[in-house]
C-alpha positions as CSV (number, residue, x, y, z in Angstrom):
1,M,-1.6,-16.1,-11.6
2,S,2.2,-16.3,-11.6
3,H,2.9,-14.2,-8.5
4,K,1.2,-12.4,-5.7
5,I,1.1,-8.6,-5.9
6,H,2.9,-7.3,-2.8
7,I,1.2,-4.2,-1.4
8,V,2.7,-2.1,1.4
9,L,0.6,0.5,3.1
10,F,2.8,3.1,5.0
11,T,1.1,4.5,8.1
12,H,1.9,6.5,11.2
13,P,0.2,6.5,14.6
14,T,-0.8,10.2,14.1
15,C,-2.3,9.6,10.7
16,V,-5.9,10.6,10.4
17,G,-6.7,8.7,7.1
18,C,-4.7,5.6,7.8
19,G,-7.4,3.7,9.6
20,E,-9.8,3.9,6.6
21,S,-6.9,3.0,4.2
22,I,-6.1,-0.1,6.3
23,R,-9.8,-1.2,6.2
24,R,-10.1,-0.7,2.4
25,M,-6.9,-2.7,1.8
26,Q,-7.8,-5.5,4.2
27,R,-11.2,-5.8,2.4
28,L,-9.4,-5.9,-0.9
29,E,-7.0,-8.6,0.4
30,K,-10.0,-10.8,1.3
31,E,-11.6,-10.3,-2.1
32,E,-8.5,-10.9,-4.3
33,N,-6.5,-14.1,-4.2
34,D,-3.3,-12.6,-5.7
35,I,-2.6,-9.9,-3.1
36,D,-0.1,-10.0,-0.3
37,F,-0.9,-7.0,1.9
38,E,1.4,-5.5,4.6
39,I,1.1,-2.6,6.9
40,M,4.4,-0.6,7.6
41,S,4.5,2.1,10.2
42,L,6.9,5.0,9.6
43,A,7.2,5.2,13.4
44,G,9.1,1.9,13.5
45,E,12.7,1.3,12.5
46,T,12.0,-1.0,9.5
47,G,9.3,1.4,8.3
48,K,11.6,4.4,8.6
49,K,14.3,2.7,6.6
50,L,12.0,1.4,3.8
51,G,10.2,4.8,3.8
52,E,13.5,6.6,3.2
53,K,14.6,4.1,0.5
54,W,11.3,4.6,-1.3
55,H,11.0,8.3,-0.6
56,I,7.8,8.1,1.4
57,H,7.0,11.6,2.7
58,S,3.3,11.4,3.6
59,V,0.9,8.8,4.9
60,P,-1.1,7.0,4.0
61,T,0.9,5.9,1.0
62,I,0.5,2.6,-0.7
63,V,3.3,1.0,-2.8
64,F,2.5,-1.9,-5.2
65,D,4.8,-4.7,-6.1
66,D,7.8,-3.1,-4.3
67,D,7.9,-0.4,-7.0
68,P,7.7,3.1,-5.5
69,E,6.6,4.3,-9.0
70,N,3.4,2.4,-8.5
71,R,2.0,4.3,-5.5
72,I,-1.1,5.9,-4.2
73,M,-0.9,8.8,-1.8
74,G,-3.9,9.4,0.5
75,I,-6.9,7.3,1.1
76,P,-7.1,5.0,-1.9
77,K,-10.1,5.1,-4.3
78,P,-11.3,1.7,-5.4
79,E,-11.0,2.6,-9.1
80,T,-7.4,3.8,-8.6
81,I,-6.4,0.6,-6.9
82,Q,-8.1,-1.5,-9.6
83,S,-6.3,0.5,-12.3
84,I,-2.9,-0.2,-10.8
85,L,-3.7,-3.9,-10.2
86,S,-4.9,-4.3,-13.8
87,K,-1.7,-2.9,-15.0
88,L,0.4,-5.1,-12.8
89,R,-1.5,-8.2,-13.8
90,K,-0.8,-7.9,-17.5
């Protein structure tokens, strides 16, 4: 594998579905060797700035490989995650 796929999960303290999204992505990170997973809160200054730059308007939102075009909004389904990862691994 030439590079790790960077995955950013945008959350917020008031988000109802963020906990489940975090658990799913942490499980995935343990199963896959080529993933670098990061949690970014929109309540923090860094999260706010990156969220504005990438036009994140709802949480949970997951961005793959620092490309806001590769995103999942809402609690991620395993098949949707795998579809994006397969595309990025080609």
